[in-house]
Backbone as ProteinMPNN parsed JSONL, in Angstrom:
{"seq_chain_A": "XXXXXXXXXXXXXXXXXXXXXXXXXXXXXXXXXXXXXXXXXXXXXXXXXXXXXXXXXXXXXXXXXXXXXXXXXXXXXXXXXXXXXXXXXXXXXXXXXXXXXXXXXXXXXXXXXXXXXXXXXXXXXXXXXXXXXXXXXXXXXXXXXXXXXXXXXXXXXXXXXXXXXXXXXXXXXXXXXXXXXXXXXXXXXXXXXXXXXXXXXXXXXXXXXXXXXXXXXXXXX", "coords_chain_A": {"N_chain_A": [[0.815, -1.203, 0.0], [2.168, 1.134, -0.221], [2.07, 2.924, -2.304], [-0.437, 3.902, -2.201], [-2.961, 6.397, -1.983], [-5.021, 9.244, -1.087], [-5.54, 11.602, -2.539], [-4.258, 13.088, -5.555], [-2.177, 15.739, -6.358], [-1.554, 18.564, -8.414], [1.32, 20.474, -8.461], [3.366, 23.409, -8.023], [6.668, 24.869, -8.137], [7.812, 28.037, -7.984], [9.585, 31.048, -8.941], [12.361, 33.411, -8.929], [15.441, 33.106, -10.878], [18.079, 31.238, -9.452], [17.086, 31.127, -6.887], [16.92, 28.769, -5.552], [15.103, 26.75, -6.094], [15.195, 24.191, -7.377], [16.903, 22.883, -5.644], [15.347, 22.818, -3.353], [13.329, 21.102, -4.224], [14.812, 18.724, -4.634], [15.777, 18.257, -2.037], [13.36, 17.813, -0.71], [12.29, 15.557, -2.05], [14.401, 13.621, -2.103], [15.87, 13.983, 0.191], [18.381, 15.123, 0.028], [21.171, 17.288, -0.65], [22.616, 19.164, -3.186], [25.377, 20.94, -3.811], [26.443, 22.192, -6.104], [24.618, 23.077, -8.73], [23.15, 23.248, -11.965], [21.29, 25.829, -13.681], [17.767, 25.398, -13.975], [16.406, 24.172, -16.99], [13.677, 24.857, -18.729], [11.492, 22.798, -17.278], [11.608, 20.846, -14.232], [10.794, 17.695, -12.723], [9.209, 16.04, -9.973], [7.91, 13.613, -7.659], [6.004, 12.753, -4.726], [4.624, 11.0, -1.924], [2.808, 12.15, 0.835], [1.864, 12.21, 4.289], [-0.829, 13.768, 5.614], [-1.831, 13.725, 8.107], [-4.213, 12.461, 8.247], [-5.114, 12.211, 5.705], [-3.627, 10.742, 2.827], [-1.52, 12.166, 0.5], [-0.522, 12.563, -2.826], [1.942, 14.348, -4.276], [2.521, 15.874, -7.343], [5.074, 17.481, -8.624], [6.097, 20.38, -10.247], [8.926, 21.97, -11.107], [9.744, 25.045, -12.078], [11.605, 26.902, -14.575], [13.545, 29.819, -13.845], [14.468, 31.74, -15.6], [13.801, 34.353, -17.912], [13.639, 33.725, -20.659], [12.627, 31.176, -20.795], [10.01, 31.263, -20.019], [7.772, 31.161, -21.679], [7.533, 28.477, -22.169], [7.306, 27.397, -19.556], [4.954, 28.524, -18.53], [2.855, 27.027, -19.533], [2.679, 24.924, -17.814], [1.438, 25.848, -15.597], [-1.312, 25.644, -15.716], [-4.196, 24.499, -14.118], [-2.902, 23.926, -11.743], [-2.866, 23.392, -8.234], [-1.522, 24.05, -5.986], [1.358, 25.845, -4.721], [4.789, 26.726, -4.166], [6.109, 29.836, -3.655], [9.066, 31.143, -4.27], [11.909, 32.884, -2.977], [15.282, 34.127, -2.682], [16.803, 34.801, 0.305], [19.173, 36.145, 0.41], [19.395, 37.595, -1.853], [18.215, 40.351, -3.216], [17.069, 40.915, -5.675], [15.607, 38.646, -6.408], [13.581, 38.799, -4.57], [12.362, 41.22, -5.258], [11.17, 40.502, -7.617], [8.936, 39.066, -6.973], [6.265, 39.982, -7.17], [5.609, 39.791, -9.896], [5.809, 36.997, -10.344], [3.835, 36.064, -8.613], [1.546, 37.255, -9.667], [1.409, 35.959, -12.153], [0.982, 33.308, -11.304], [-1.507, 33.463, -10.009], [-3.153, 34.232, -12.069], [-3.027, 32.251, -13.983], [-3.519, 29.771, -12.891], [-5.488, 27.39, -10.921], [-8.258, 29.089, -9.484], [-8.507, 28.874, -6.734], [-6.033, 28.321, -5.737], [-3.466, 27.291, -3.467], [-0.936, 29.093, -2.084], [2.305, 29.346, -0.822], [4.575, 31.593, 0.546], [8.025, 31.483, 0.346], [11.065, 32.012, 1.867], [14.135, 31.233, 0.959], [17.363, 29.664, 1.666], [18.053, 30.01, 4.338], [20.148, 29.229, 5.88], [22.186, 30.923, 5.272], [22.314, 33.218, 6.905], [24.011, 35.302, 7.699], [24.487, 36.594, 5.357], [22.182, 37.783, 4.636], [19.895, 39.691, 2.708], [17.36, 40.483, 2.523], [15.012, 41.363, 4.844], [13.273, 39.547, 7.445], [11.011, 40.862, 8.302], [10.32, 42.471, 6.076], [9.629, 40.481, 4.22], [7.489, 39.266, 5.543], [5.722, 41.395, 5.525], [5.196, 41.676, 2.778], [3.933, 39.223, 2.383], [1.667, 39.544, 4.018], [0.363, 41.691, 2.724], [-0.381, 40.464, 0.405], [-1.989, 38.396, 1.096], [-0.811, 35.952, 1.947], [0.966, 33.215, 3.517], [4.049, 33.184, 5.258], [7.189, 31.517, 5.211], [10.454, 30.496, 6.213], [13.137, 28.711, 4.765], [15.734, 26.19, 4.44], [17.31, 24.768, 1.897], [19.676, 23.491, 1.998], [20.228, 22.543, 4.662], [17.84, 21.372, 5.135], [15.954, 22.449, 6.761], [12.669, 23.222, 7.558], [11.76, 22.457, 5.043], [10.257, 20.078, 4.418], [8.101, 20.797, 6.007], [7.075, 23.046, 4.674], [5.973, 22.05, 2.238], [4.15, 20.26, 3.353], [2.452, 21.928, 4.797], [1.11, 23.285, 2.731], [-0.213, 21.102, 1.538], [-1.989, 20.323, 3.583], [-3.653, 22.565, 3.711], [-4.852, 22.444, 1.195], [-6.197, 19.964, 1.286], [-8.007, 20.585, 3.296], [-9.555, 22.494, 1.942], [-10.691, 20.871, 0.023], [-12.296, 19.228, 1.613], [-14.082, 21.036, 2.661], [-15.446, 21.768, 0.464], [-14.622, 23.843, -1.148], [-12.758, 23.287, -3.074], [-13.129, 21.134, -5.814], [-12.57, 17.926, -6.658], [-13.784, 16.634, -8.77], [-13.882, 18.318, -10.914], [-12.307, 18.854, -13.976], [-10.347, 20.768, -14.227], [-9.35, 21.194, -11.75], [-6.899, 20.43, -10.723], [-6.633, 18.319, -9.089], [-6.812, 14.874, -8.38], [-8.631, 11.907, -7.616], [-7.398, 9.333, -5.474], [-6.929, 5.796, -4.792], [-7.605, 5.453, -2.14], [-9.437, 7.351, -1.495], [-12.627, 8.527, -0.364], [-15.131, 8.773, -2.411], [-17.737, 11.033, -3.511], [-21.178, 9.923, -3.52], [-22.476, 10.354, -5.941], [-20.495, 10.414, -7.771], [-18.717, 9.873, -10.826], [-17.021, 7.154, -12.564], [-13.611, 6.618, -11.526], [-11.177, 8.863, -12.786], [-8.485, 8.166, -15.03], [-5.348, 7.781, -13.596], [-2.219, 9.148, -14.086], [0.771, 8.123, -13.224], [4.052, 8.909, -12.104], [7.061, 7.534, -11.192], [8.006, 8.107, -7.836], [10.614, 8.259, -7.121], [12.077, 9.397, -9.066], [13.438, 12.293, -10.654], [13.388, 14.557, -13.171], [14.589, 16.472, -16.022], [12.509, 18.364, -18.176], [11.506, 19.698, -21.117], [10.027, 19.927, -23.498], [7.842, 18.291, -23.112], [4.37, 18.012, -22.229], [2.375, 18.868, -19.376]], "CA_chain_A": [[0.0, 0.0, 0.0], [3.038, 2.301, -0.15], [1.723, 3.868, -3.36], [-1.842, 4.256, -2.058], [-3.165, 7.765, -1.524], [-6.386, 9.76, -1.224], [-5.595, 12.603, -3.604], [-3.038, 13.471, -6.262], [-2.244, 17.182, -6.564], [-0.586, 19.206, -9.297], [1.985, 21.441, -7.598], [4.418, 24.193, -8.67], [7.666, 25.663, -7.415], [8.07, 29.168, -8.863], [10.423, 32.099, -8.381], [13.456, 33.876, -9.764], [16.605, 32.258, -11.089], [19.036, 31.228, -8.351], [16.443, 31.167, -5.568], [17.085, 27.466, -4.913], [13.895, 25.934, -6.289], [15.569, 22.8, -7.669], [17.48, 22.314, -4.418], [14.217, 22.526, -2.475], [12.689, 19.894, -4.743], [15.692, 17.584, -4.368], [15.787, 18.021, -0.594], [12.061, 17.263, -0.335], [12.096, 14.221, -2.628], [15.488, 12.678, -1.842], [16.582, 14.323, 1.429], [19.77, 15.364, -0.343], [21.508, 18.633, -1.116], [23.722, 19.209, -4.122], [25.85, 22.327, -3.76], [26.632, 22.747, -7.45], [23.551, 22.687, -9.65], [22.948, 24.164, -13.084], [19.955, 26.391, -13.688], [16.764, 24.57, -14.633], [16.049, 24.507, -18.362], [12.292, 24.426, -18.894], [10.959, 22.375, -15.983], [11.994, 19.558, -13.677], [9.641, 17.043, -12.118], [9.391, 15.061, -8.913], [6.656, 13.307, -6.97], [6.171, 12.14, -3.409], [3.413, 10.847, -1.129], [2.956, 12.646, 2.2], [0.754, 11.97, 5.212], [-1.254, 15.057, 6.167], [-2.418, 13.511, 9.41], [-5.582, 12.007, 8.04], [-5.197, 11.874, 4.285], [-2.367, 10.591, 2.104], [-1.55, 13.025, -0.68], [0.597, 12.432, -3.748], [2.274, 15.601, -4.946], [3.258, 15.88, -8.602], [5.675, 18.805, -8.47], [6.78, 20.926, -11.421], [9.891, 23.019, -10.762], [9.849, 25.835, -13.314], [12.81, 27.712, -14.773], [13.385, 31.218, -13.471], [14.919, 32.651, -16.643], [12.754, 34.953, -18.738], [13.517, 33.128, -21.979], [11.926, 29.897, -20.718], [8.692, 31.406, -19.435], [6.742, 30.726, -22.626], [7.394, 27.036, -21.959], [6.884, 27.05, -18.204], [3.591, 28.974, -18.246], [1.903, 25.972, -19.881], [2.595, 24.002, -16.684], [0.65, 26.47, -14.536], [-2.733, 25.332, -15.853], [-4.762, 23.493, -13.245], [-2.137, 23.688, -10.512], [-3.677, 23.685, -7.054], [-0.638, 24.484, -4.918], [2.643, 26.369, -5.194], [5.739, 27.457, -3.343], [6.634, 31.042, -4.298], [10.369, 31.121, -3.598], [12.959, 33.871, -3.227], [16.543, 33.922, -1.965], [16.902, 35.887, 1.289], [20.444, 36.851, 0.211], [19.363, 38.21, -3.195], [17.035, 41.223, -3.262], [16.433, 40.859, -6.992], [14.606, 37.577, -6.406], [12.461, 39.309, -3.77], [11.678, 42.27, -6.02], [10.437, 39.888, -8.735], [7.834, 38.249, -6.47], [4.967, 40.465, -7.658], [5.358, 39.228, -11.23], [5.571, 35.555, -10.21], [2.547, 35.871, -7.956], [0.497, 37.628, -10.628], [1.308, 34.858, -13.113], [0.394, 32.133, -10.656], [-2.922, 33.676, -9.725], [-3.921, 34.424, -13.307], [-2.941, 31.086, -14.867], [-3.774, 28.505, -12.191], [-6.777, 27.25, -10.247], [-8.544, 30.307, -8.711], [-8.409, 28.598, -5.305], [-4.699, 27.789, -5.494], [-2.809, 27.56, -2.188], [0.438, 29.545, -2.348], [3.105, 29.654, 0.361], [5.774, 32.378, 0.272], [9.176, 30.82, 0.955], [12.378, 32.649, 1.832], [15.085, 30.124, 1.003], [18.77, 29.879, 2.042], [18.075, 30.486, 5.714], [21.456, 28.894, 6.444], [23.11, 32.022, 4.959], [21.783, 34.357, 7.661], [24.981, 36.406, 7.734], [24.469, 37.256, 4.045], [20.798, 38.179, 4.38], [19.68, 40.965, 2.02], [15.926, 40.775, 2.674], [14.663, 41.093, 6.234], [12.067, 38.763, 7.69], [9.893, 41.81, 8.391], [9.936, 42.827, 4.704], [8.962, 39.334, 3.606], [6.2, 39.109, 6.211], [4.865, 42.475, 5.05], [4.761, 41.289, 1.432], [2.974, 38.132, 2.555], [0.425, 40.112, 4.569], [-0.284, 42.509, 1.7], [-0.859, 39.601, -0.676], [-2.776, 37.323, 1.705], [-0.006, 34.739, 1.928], [1.707, 32.831, 4.72], [5.49, 33.217, 4.975], [8.031, 30.547, 5.913], [11.836, 30.485, 5.763], [13.649, 27.348, 4.625], [17.103, 25.97, 3.979], [17.423, 23.551, 1.083], [20.941, 22.847, 2.347], [20.091, 21.801, 5.915], [16.534, 20.716, 5.153], [15.07, 23.111, 7.716], [11.333, 23.666, 7.128], [11.428, 22.065, 3.667], [9.108, 19.177, 4.516], [7.001, 21.549, 6.606], [6.487, 23.934, 3.675], [5.105, 21.261, 1.359], [3.079, 19.67, 4.142], [1.489, 22.991, 5.106], [0.279, 23.483, 1.534], [-1.076, 19.926, 1.374], [-3.058, 20.361, 4.579], [-4.602, 23.611, 3.308], [-5.594, 21.961, 0.024], [-7.121, 18.931, 1.76], [-9.084, 21.275, 4.008], [-10.44, 23.103, 0.945], [-11.461, 19.785, -0.592], [-13.282, 18.742, 2.564], [-15.106, 22.068, 2.86], [-16.139, 21.962, -0.803], [-14.085, 24.965, -1.918], [-12.113, 22.647, -4.216], [-13.882, 19.96, -6.242], [-11.745, 17.039, -7.49], [-14.527, 16.175, -9.944], [-13.649, 19.248, -12.017], [-11.08, 18.485, -14.699], [-9.357, 21.846, -14.101], [-9.095, 21.429, -10.329], [-5.537, 20.087, -10.338], [-6.757, 17.259, -8.083], [-7.402, 13.607, -8.82], [-8.849, 10.95, -6.537], [-6.614, 8.115, -5.395], [-7.71, 4.608, -4.442], [-8.05, 5.509, -0.748], [-10.4, 8.432, -1.309], [-14.052, 8.268, -0.322], [-15.733, 9.635, -3.411], [-19.171, 11.284, -3.346], [-22.016, 8.862, -4.066], [-22.869, 10.637, -7.315], [-19.305, 10.553, -8.608], [-18.54, 8.94, -11.929], [-15.862, 6.268, -12.393], [-12.365, 7.368, -11.349], [-10.368, 9.187, -13.962], [-7.211, 7.446, -15.086], [-4.254, 8.512, -12.987], [-0.93, 8.908, -14.739], [1.775, 8.24, -12.177], [5.473, 8.868, -12.429], [7.713, 7.011, -10.005], [8.399, 9.199, -6.973], [12.065, 8.279, -6.905], [12.739, 10.042, -10.18], [13.282, 13.719, -10.892], [14.071, 14.713, -14.447], [14.341, 17.686, -16.784], [11.497, 18.187, -19.199], [11.338, 20.981, -21.763], [9.033, 19.897, -24.554], [6.654, 17.518, -22.747], [3.271, 18.769, -21.68], [1.952, 18.273, -18.113]], "C_chain_A": [[0.857, 1.265, 0.0], [2.705, 3.348, -1.206], [0.259, 4.293, -3.28], [-1.965, 5.673, -1.502], [-4.615, 8.167, -1.766], [-6.521, 10.712, -2.409], [-4.233, 12.759, -4.267], [-3.184, 14.936, -6.673], [-1.173, 17.652, -7.539], [-0.02, 20.424, -8.576], [3.126, 22.133, -8.348], [5.432, 24.707, -7.662], [8.072, 26.787, -8.37], [8.924, 30.211, -8.146], [11.602, 32.382, -9.288], [14.615, 32.903, -9.85], [17.56, 32.373, -9.897], [18.418, 31.237, -6.967], [16.493, 29.819, -4.847], [15.902, 26.536, -5.059], [14.238, 24.46, -6.507], [16.172, 22.12, -6.445], [16.388, 21.992, -3.406], [13.517, 21.244, -2.913], [13.515, 18.657, -4.407], [15.716, 17.238, -2.878], [14.481, 17.373, -0.147], [11.897, 15.824, -0.812], [13.128, 13.216, -2.121], [16.213, 12.896, -0.514], [18.074, 14.52, 1.17], [19.941, 16.814, -0.779], [22.726, 18.554, -2.025], [24.153, 20.657, -4.265], [25.953, 22.953, -5.138], [25.554, 22.203, -8.377], [23.449, 23.713, -10.765], [21.523, 24.686, -13.027], [19.005, 25.481, -14.461], [16.475, 25.092, -16.029], [14.65, 23.964, -18.611], [11.696, 24.086, -17.548], [11.636, 21.085, -15.539], [10.793, 19.006, -12.927], [10.061, 16.114, -10.997], [8.049, 14.775, -8.277], [6.933, 12.573, -5.664], [4.817, 12.069, -2.718], [3.695, 11.312, 0.295], [1.692, 12.344, 2.998], [0.388, 13.298, 5.859], [-1.88, 14.926, 7.542], [-3.863, 13.07, 9.323], [-5.81, 11.565, 6.61], [-3.786, 11.722, 3.72], [-2.492, 11.329, 0.777], [-0.315, 12.765, -1.532], [0.786, 13.758, -4.476], [3.0, 15.309, -6.245], [3.766, 17.307, -8.781], [6.445, 19.206, -9.718], [7.624, 22.108, -10.967], [10.191, 23.799, -12.028], [11.124, 26.665, -13.359], [12.539, 29.171, -14.415], [13.757, 32.203, -14.565], [13.76, 33.099, -17.524], [12.557, 34.203, -20.038], [12.783, 31.787, -21.971], [10.469, 30.039, -20.29], [7.556, 31.053, -20.384], [6.478, 29.234, -22.484], [6.78, 26.755, -20.595], [5.458, 27.481, -17.894], [2.563, 27.893, -18.556], [1.718, 24.984, -18.731], [1.777, 24.575, -15.527], [-0.788, 25.979, -14.546], [-3.166, 24.223, -14.902], [-3.994, 23.224, -11.967], [-2.94, 24.166, -9.302], [-2.845, 24.143, -5.864], [0.687, 24.966, -5.473], [3.475, 26.908, -4.047], [6.253, 28.621, -4.172], [7.937, 31.373, -3.587], [11.235, 32.322, -3.98], [14.162, 33.537, -2.35], [16.723, 35.079, -0.99], [18.204, 36.671, 1.162], [20.493, 37.602, -1.116], [18.091, 39.03, -3.344], [16.336, 41.191, -4.616], [15.349, 39.778, -7.048], [13.379, 37.978, -5.59], [11.659, 40.336, -4.555], [10.833, 41.703, -7.159], [9.184, 39.132, -8.282], [6.474, 38.672, -7.001], [4.626, 39.831, -9.001], [5.044, 37.732, -11.155], [4.205, 35.275, -9.603], [1.393, 36.19, -8.896], [0.295, 36.527, -11.665], [0.59, 33.659, -12.509], [-1.105, 32.303, -10.466], [-3.772, 33.843, -10.978], [-3.98, 33.162, -14.161], [-3.335, 29.77, -14.208], [-5.209, 28.444, -11.682], [-7.05, 28.497, -9.404], [-8.454, 30.117, -7.202], [-7.039, 28.039, -4.929], [-4.178, 28.213, -4.116], [-1.351, 27.896, -2.477], [1.114, 29.882, -1.018], [4.332, 30.441, -0.077], [6.935, 31.789, 1.052], [10.44, 31.652, 0.759], [13.43, 31.57, 2.017], [16.498, 30.613, 1.359], [18.895, 30.491, 3.434], [19.414, 30.201, 6.387], [22.492, 29.988, 6.194], [22.665, 33.313, 5.639], [22.726, 35.557, 7.645], [25.017, 37.188, 6.421], [23.082, 37.774, 3.683], [20.713, 39.571, 3.762], [18.212, 41.393, 2.091], [15.535, 40.41, 4.099], [13.39, 40.248, 6.328], [10.841, 39.672, 7.73], [9.402, 42.215, 7.007], [9.141, 41.701, 4.046], [7.585, 39.125, 4.226], [5.223, 40.19, 5.766], [4.333, 42.177, 3.657], [3.699, 40.189, 1.527], [1.633, 38.664, 3.042], [-0.347, 40.881, 3.497], [-0.905, 41.658, 0.598], [-1.596, 38.359, -0.177], [-2.082, 35.964, 1.59], [0.514, 34.447, 3.326], [3.181, 32.758, 4.343], [6.234, 32.2, 5.839], [9.447, 30.622, 5.351], [12.389, 29.066, 5.805], [15.144, 27.355, 4.316], [17.129, 24.666, 3.204], [18.699, 22.796, 1.428], [20.799, 21.986, 3.597], [18.796, 21.0, 5.982], [15.536, 21.393, 6.079], [13.802, 23.633, 7.047], [10.95, 23.268, 5.703], [10.2, 21.156, 3.646], [7.886, 19.93, 5.024], [6.308, 22.457, 5.595], [5.525, 23.182, 2.756], [3.903, 20.716, 2.128], [2.025, 20.704, 4.505], [0.543, 23.213, 3.932], [-0.704, 22.325, 1.357], [-2.252, 19.96, 2.341], [-4.101, 21.41, 4.221], [-5.465, 23.153, 2.138], [-6.618, 20.905, 0.432], [-8.291, 19.565, 2.492], [-10.07, 21.913, 3.033], [-11.269, 22.059, 0.213], [-12.603, 19.37, 0.333], [-14.379, 19.758, 2.84], [-15.859, 22.391, 1.568], [-15.642, 23.12, -1.632], [-13.349, 24.471, -3.164], [-12.851, 21.352, -4.542], [-13.026, 19.084, -7.152], [-12.452, 16.547, -8.745], [-14.307, 17.072, -11.15], [-12.307, 18.949, -12.669], [-9.983, 19.525, -14.557], [-8.932, 22.085, -12.651], [-7.643, 21.225, -9.931], [-5.483, 18.97, -9.321], [-7.347, 16.02, -8.734], [-7.557, 12.7, -7.607], [-7.842, 9.805, -6.636], [-7.498, 6.976, -4.934], [-8.227, 4.648, -3.013], [-9.183, 6.496, -0.527], [-11.827, 7.911, -1.233], [-14.734, 9.261, -1.243], [-17.205, 9.858, -3.117], [-19.992, 10.199, -4.039], [-22.392, 9.072, -5.521], [-21.681, 10.773, -8.261], [-19.295, 9.507, -9.711], [-17.337, 8.058, -11.652], [-14.59, 7.086, -12.289], [-11.689, 7.658, -12.677], [-9.054, 8.428, -13.889], [-6.118, 8.323, -14.509], [-2.956, 8.152, -13.678], [0.148, 9.172, -13.713], [3.182, 8.201, -12.745], [6.193, 8.511, -11.146], [8.306, 8.118, -9.154], [9.903, 9.267, -6.741], [12.799, 9.022, -7.999], [12.484, 11.543, -10.179], [14.06, 14.02, -12.155], [13.747, 16.04, -15.106], [13.349, 17.37, -17.892], [11.215, 19.537, -19.826], [10.161, 20.958, -22.708], [7.773, 19.141, -24.184], [5.605, 18.432, -22.151], [2.793, 18.089, -20.396], [0.636, 17.546, -18.294]], "O_chain_A": [[0.331, 2.36, 0.2], [3.018, 4.525, -1.032], [-0.24, 4.967, -4.182], [-1.172, 6.092, -0.659], [-5.337, 7.531, -2.534], [-7.479, 10.642, -3.178], [-3.192, 12.586, -3.632], [-4.192, 15.324, -7.264], [-0.031, 17.194, -7.494], [-0.767, 21.298, -8.134], [3.773, 21.526, -9.2], [5.112, 24.949, -6.498], [8.613, 26.523, -9.444], [8.98, 30.255, -6.917], [11.82, 31.692, -10.284], [14.761, 32.003, -9.023], [17.814, 33.469, -9.398], [19.134, 31.343, -5.972], [16.149, 29.732, -3.668], [15.713, 25.633, -4.245], [13.635, 23.583, -5.889], [15.975, 20.923, -6.232], [16.488, 21.003, -2.68], [13.157, 20.406, -2.086], [12.971, 17.654, -3.946], [15.681, 16.065, -2.506], [14.491, 16.482, 0.702], [11.421, 14.97, -0.064], [12.779, 12.094, -1.752], [17.068, 12.097, -0.133], [18.917, 14.135, 1.981], [18.996, 17.472, -1.214], [23.74, 17.951, -1.673], [23.407, 21.496, -4.769], [25.59, 24.115, -5.324], [25.571, 21.032, -8.758], [23.64, 24.907, -10.538], [20.652, 24.075, -12.408], [19.382, 24.874, -15.463], [16.319, 26.296, -16.235], [14.456, 22.751, -18.695], [11.419, 24.982, -16.75], [12.167, 20.332, -16.354], [9.889, 19.749, -12.544], [11.118, 15.485, -11.05], [7.141, 15.603, -8.345], [7.939, 11.879, -5.512], [3.97, 12.946, -2.889], [4.696, 10.919, 0.894], [0.597, 12.238, 2.444], [1.2, 13.889, 6.571], [-2.401, 15.9, 8.086], [-4.644, 13.295, 10.248], [-6.599, 10.66, 6.34], [-2.874, 12.466, 4.079], [-3.452, 11.136, 0.031], [0.806, 12.749, -1.023], [-0.098, 14.223, -5.195], [3.988, 14.575, -6.253], [2.992, 18.224, -9.055], [7.323, 18.482, -10.188], [7.099, 23.12, -10.501], [10.821, 23.278, -12.949], [11.654, 27.076, -12.327], [11.447, 29.689, -14.65], [13.405, 33.38, -14.479], [12.86, 32.321, -17.838], [11.422, 34.051, -20.488], [12.36, 31.31, -23.024], [9.757, 29.038, -20.204], [6.475, 30.679, -19.929], [5.348, 28.776, -22.654], [5.841, 25.967, -20.485], [4.806, 26.853, -17.06], [1.511, 27.84, -17.919], [0.708, 24.282, -18.678], [1.459, 23.857, -14.579], [-1.421, 25.905, -13.493], [-2.577, 23.142, -14.883], [-4.4, 22.371, -11.178], [-3.601, 25.204, -9.345], [-3.393, 24.574, -4.849], [1.1, 24.557, -6.558], [2.951, 27.47, -3.085], [6.775, 28.422, -5.269], [7.928, 31.827, -2.443], [11.29, 32.723, -5.142], [14.06, 32.76, -1.401], [16.791, 36.232, -1.417], [18.331, 37.749, 1.742], [21.522, 38.182, -1.464], [17.015, 38.478, -3.571], [15.128, 41.417, -4.691], [14.3, 39.975, -7.662], [12.265, 37.546, -5.886], [10.428, 40.33, -4.524], [9.89, 42.349, -7.615], [8.447, 38.61, -9.119], [5.618, 37.825, -7.257], [3.498, 39.388, -9.22], [4.126, 37.254, -11.821], [3.503, 34.358, -10.028], [0.385, 35.482, -8.919], [-0.837, 36.197, -12.018], [-0.297, 33.073, -13.13], [-1.879, 31.384, -10.734], [-4.982, 33.619, -10.944], [-4.889, 33.015, -14.979], [-3.473, 28.756, -14.893], [-6.029, 29.317, -11.967], [-6.162, 28.934, -8.672], [-8.336, 31.096, -6.465], [-6.903, 27.359, -3.912], [-4.415, 29.333, -3.662], [-0.62, 27.085, -3.045], [0.56, 30.611, -0.195], [5.056, 30.01, -0.975], [6.852, 31.612, 2.267], [10.832, 31.955, -0.368], [13.597, 31.049, 3.12], [16.778, 31.811, 1.352], [19.725, 31.367, 3.676], [19.772, 30.863, 7.362], [23.553, 29.994, 6.819], [22.645, 34.374, 5.016], [22.276, 36.701, 7.585], [25.519, 38.311, 6.378], [22.843, 38.162, 2.54], [21.365, 40.509, 4.222], [17.871, 42.529, 1.759], [15.71, 39.265, 4.515], [12.555, 40.238, 5.424], [9.769, 39.302, 7.253], [8.194, 42.296, 6.782], [8.118, 41.937, 3.403], [6.621, 38.838, 3.516], [4.026, 39.931, 5.643], [3.154, 42.398, 3.38], [2.689, 40.232, 0.826], [0.583, 38.274, 2.531], [-1.564, 40.739, 3.378], [-1.849, 42.088, -0.066], [-1.801, 37.4, -0.921], [-2.686, 34.969, 1.191], [0.505, 35.311, 4.202], [3.525, 32.325, 3.244], [5.952, 32.042, 7.027], [9.625, 30.793, 4.145], [12.145, 28.316, 6.751], [15.726, 28.385, 3.978], [16.988, 23.587, 3.78], [18.796, 21.594, 1.179], [21.204, 20.824, 3.596], [18.667, 20.071, 6.78], [14.389, 20.957, 6.173], [13.868, 24.396, 6.083], [9.912, 23.703, 5.205], [9.226, 21.43, 2.945], [6.774, 19.729, 4.536], [5.09, 22.624, 5.647], [4.4, 23.626, 2.526], [2.781, 20.709, 1.621], [0.833, 20.395, 4.52], [-0.671, 23.316, 4.11], [-1.88, 22.539, 1.063], [-3.383, 19.661, 1.958], [-5.297, 21.184, 4.4], [-6.662, 23.437, 2.091], [-7.764, 20.938, -0.015], [-9.434, 19.137, 2.333], [-11.28, 21.883, 3.262], [-12.408, 22.32, -0.174], [-13.737, 19.185, -0.11], [-15.49, 19.383, 3.216], [-16.796, 23.189, 1.574], [-16.172, 23.372, -2.714], [-13.32, 25.156, -4.187], [-13.16, 20.566, -3.647], [-12.775, 19.453, -8.299], [-11.8, 16.09, -9.684], [-14.518, 16.646, -12.286], [-11.293, 18.809, -11.986], [-8.808, 19.209, -14.744], [-8.238, 23.058, -12.355], [-7.191, 21.772, -8.925], [-4.429, 18.693, -8.749], [-8.272, 16.111, -9.542], [-6.734, 12.717, -6.692], [-7.481, 9.366, -7.728], [-8.692, 7.169, -4.709], [-9.191, 3.951, -2.692], [-9.824, 6.477, 0.524], [-12.196, 6.975, -1.942], [-14.897, 10.434, -0.906], [-17.862, 8.99, -2.543], [-19.55, 9.622, -5.032], [-22.604, 8.11, -6.259], [-21.835, 11.193, -9.408], [-19.802, 8.398, -9.542], [-16.696, 8.198, -10.61], [-14.493, 8.148, -12.903], [-11.638, 6.811, -13.568], [-8.578, 8.092, -12.805], [-5.98, 9.484, -14.894], [-2.635, 6.974, -13.834], [0.411, 10.324, -13.368], [3.45, 7.535, -13.745], [5.954, 9.134, -10.111], [9.025, 8.976, -9.665], [10.399, 10.26, -6.209], [14.002, 9.26, -7.892], [11.426, 12.0, -9.747], [15.263, 13.768, -12.214], [12.737, 16.665, -14.782], [13.343, 16.28, -18.465], [10.731, 20.441, -19.143], [9.364, 21.896, -22.715], [6.741, 19.3, -24.837], [5.922, 19.501, -21.63], [2.798, 16.86, -20.321], [0.11, 16.974, -17.339]]}, "name": "protein", "num_of_chains": 1, "seq": "XXXXXXXXXXXXXXXXXXXXXXXXXXXXXXXXXXXXXXXXXXXXXXXXXXXXXXXXXXXXXXXXXXXXXXXXXXXXXXXXXXXXXXXXXXXXXXXXXXXXXXXXXXXXXXXXXXXXXXXXXXXXXXXXXXXXXXXXXXXXXXXXXXXXXXXXXXXXXXXXXXXXXXXXXXXXXXXXXXXXXXXXXXXXXXXXXXXXXXXXXXXXXXXXXXXXXXXXXXXXX"}
């Protein structure tokens, strides 16, 4: 039953180049940190099942490139996404200043009820901080977001960031704000889910082994 779950969610990691998105994905999926990584070209993918304390959720995570020239490709992956980490580097003010654009894209191209968590990454580099916690919290407050600081290197708060988003999404499903029956919801039922009595037969789930994470430029989500 290791691959059994209640829901499968389409999830994004977005933010400026160099903010550590791919390192966050690797730390979450594999519990590993690779100091020297090349910038993502197009998108990378990873998946993992997490226990939200009542429901098992399979995240299908698309890590998008931060470079402007790849955004025509990466925007196609936004469609139907139900959760996202909006990431910036606390040691790089440029990545913080670009948050408005990333947030606007996410909210205009994804599920209208998307759950977005603002993440200040590279918390392990506190001595090099260029963006204060107060500034980030103010941005989060103004944009109705929750803020969390992480370290992809040490793993601090990485699992917690993804798990927080999952719990919020599950809560929205249970309160009816999100409907897995809608093809654009970014949610699919798993074998453990208790489907409504009037639900049709389960849609086919396309799974990708959670142990893999690969680059993907031309494929469609």
